[in-house]
N, C-alpha and C positions, 0 to 999 in steps of 0.2 A: 557828322560830328554828333556825339552824344553829350548829354548834360547830366551830371550827378549832383543833386542837391546836397549841401553839407550842413548849413545852419542858417538861422535868422538871428540878427542882432538888433537890439534897440539902443539908440543913442539920443541924448538930449542936446539940442543945438543951443547956441548962445541966446537965442530969442525965447528959450524955454519950451519950444515944440519938440515932441518926441518923433524921431524918424526910425523906420524899420528897414533893414537891408537884408536881402536874401543873397547867400553866397553859394556858388556852385563850381564844381570842377568840370572843365570841358575836356572831353576825351576824343582824340582824333588820331589819324595816321599822318606821319611826316616822312616825306621822301628824303633819304639821305644821299643816295646815289642811284644811278640807273638800275632798276630791278630790286633795290633794297629800300625797305621802309621800317619804321618802328612806331610804336604807340607813343603819342606825346600828350602832354597835359597843359591846360591853360586854366584861366579863372574867369568867372563872370560875377559881377555884383549888380543887383537890381534894387533900386529904391522903390518900396511898395507905395508910398504916398505921392511920389512925384513922377514915377514912370521912367526916371533916368536910369540908363543901363550902360555899363562899361564891360567890355569883354576883350580878353587878350588870349588868343590861342597859341599853342606851340611854345610854351615857355620852357618846358623841360621834359625829357623822357623819363625822369626819375620819380617814382611814386613817393619816396621818402621826402624829396625836395618839395613836391607840390603839397604834401601833407603839412610840412613845416610852414610853407608860405600861407596856406589856408588858415592855420592856427594863428599866425601873425595878423592876418587881415581881420579875422573875427575878433580876436582879443583887443585890437586897437580900433574896432568899428570903422574901418577904412571905407570911405564913400566912393561912389562911381567917379566923381570928379578928381579924387586924389589918388586913384589906383595907379595911374601912370608914374607919378612921382615916387610912390612907395616901391613900385617894381624897379625903377631905375636905381634906387638905393640898394634894393635887395640883390639885384644881379651884380 
């Protein structure tokens, strides 16, 4: 699995602390049937100041879909602990 860094986002929490999150696209191969595979994309979010990490591989084989998802995640400063909820709504 390869990792492609996309962006870093800063967000202020309710307690006034600023948190930084790194967003990356995960690139892997997904087997679809015997002998056939395709490139698939997932996401990774890492909190710089807490070390919390969330990653979800094999979300989509579409480059345009993973691009739009990453734009959504960065724009809304999605955290590692909220990634699963955002993905379930997005899918």
